[in-house]
C-alpha positions in Angstrom: -1.6 5.9 -2.0 0.1 2.8 -3.2 3.3 4.6 -4.4 4.8 5.3 -1.0 7.7 2.9 -1.7 8.6 4.6 -4.9 8.4 8.0 -3.3 10.6 6.8 -0.5 13.3 5.5 -2.9 13.3 8.8 -4.7 13.6 10.7 -1.4 16.4 8.4 -0.2 18.4 9.0 -3.4 17.9 12.8 -3.1 19.0 12.8 0.6 22.1 10.8 -0.2 23.1 13.1 -3.1 22.4 16.2 -1.1 23.8 15.5 2.3 26.4 12.8 1.7 27.6 13.9 -1.8 26.8 10.5 -3.3 27.5 10.6 -7.0 24.3 11.1 -9.1 24.6 9.0 -12.2 22.5 9.2 -15.4 21.0 5.9 -14.3 19.8 7.4 -11.0 18.3 10.4 -12.7 16.6 8.3 -15.4 15.2 6.0 -12.7 13.8 8.9 -10.7 12.2 10.4 -13.8 10.7 7.1 -14.8 9.3 6.5 -11.3 7.7 9.9 -11.3 6.2 9.3 -14.8 5.0 5.9 -13.6 3.2 7.4 -10.6 1.6 9.9 -12.9 0.4 7.2 -15.2 -0.9 4.9 -12.5 -3.0 7.7 -10.9 -6.3 7.8 -12.9 -8.2 10.6 -11.4 -11.7 11.2 -12.7 -12.8 14.8 -13.3 -14.9 14.9 -10.1 -12.4 13.1 -7.8 -9.5 14.9 -6.2 -6.8 13.7 -4.0 -7.0 14.4 -0.3 -4.4 17.0 0.8 -4.1 15.4 4.2 -3.6 12.0 2.6 -0.8 13.3 0.4 0.8 15.1 3.4 0.7 11.9 5.5 2.2 9.8 2.6 5.0 12.4 2.1 5.8 12.5 5.9 5.8 8.7 6.1 8.0 8.4 3.0 10.4 11.0 4.3 10.8 9.3 7.7 11.4 5.9 6.0 13.9 7.5 3.6 15.7 9.0 6.5 15.7 5.6 8.3 17.2 4.0 5.2 19.9 6.7 5.0 20.8 6.4 8.7 21.1 2.6 8.4 23.1 2.9 5.3 25.5 5.4 6.8 25.8 3.8 10.2 29.1 2.4 11.2 27.4 -0.3 13.4 27.3 -3.6 11.5 24.8 -6.2 12.6 22.7 -8.9 11.0 19.5 -7.9 9.3 17.4 -10.0 11.6 19.0 -8.4 14.7 18.5 -4.9 13.3 14.9 -5.7 12.5 14.3 -7.0 16.0 15.7 -3.8 17.6 13.7 -1.5 15.3 10.4 -3.4 16.0 11.1 -3.5 19.7 11.7 0.3 19.8 8.6 1.0 17.8 6.5 -1.4 19.9 7.7 0.2 23.2 6.9 3.6 21.7 3.4 2.5 20.6 2.6 0.6 23.8 3.5 3.6 25.9 1.1 5.9 24.0 -1.9 3.6 24.1 -4.5 3.4 26.8 -4.4 0.2 28.7 -7.4 -2.1 28.2 -8.3 -4.7 30.7 -11.0 -7.4 31.0 -12.6 -5.4 33.8 -13.1 -2.5 31.4 -15.0 -4.8 29.0 -17.1 -6.2 31.9 -18.1 -2.8 33.1 -19.2 -1.6 29.7 -21.2 -4.7 28.7 -22.1 -6.0 32.1 -20.7 -9.4 31.0 -17.5 -10.9 29.5 
């Protein structure tokens, strides 16, 4: 689904309005409605094709987590450069991903193939 960024923006606006009492303007409401209409128009499902429920669920979870990240960064009292913040976010996600992956070594490849 190519519309994750649009969904994320909508969710971030809703979270800010709900939990942080950010003022909801007519422009915000109009933008959300136009975004939803745009997603509906961009999706051209044929009669025999249906969307994957698991795919929709994964897109919504991903969009929600990114929207929460945007809200946390927006509400944070810590001020740092964008480059530095990006470095720390990527470092944290890399450490998390590296820790969950099985280590692969050259000796593993040698054992499987019998050669390098």
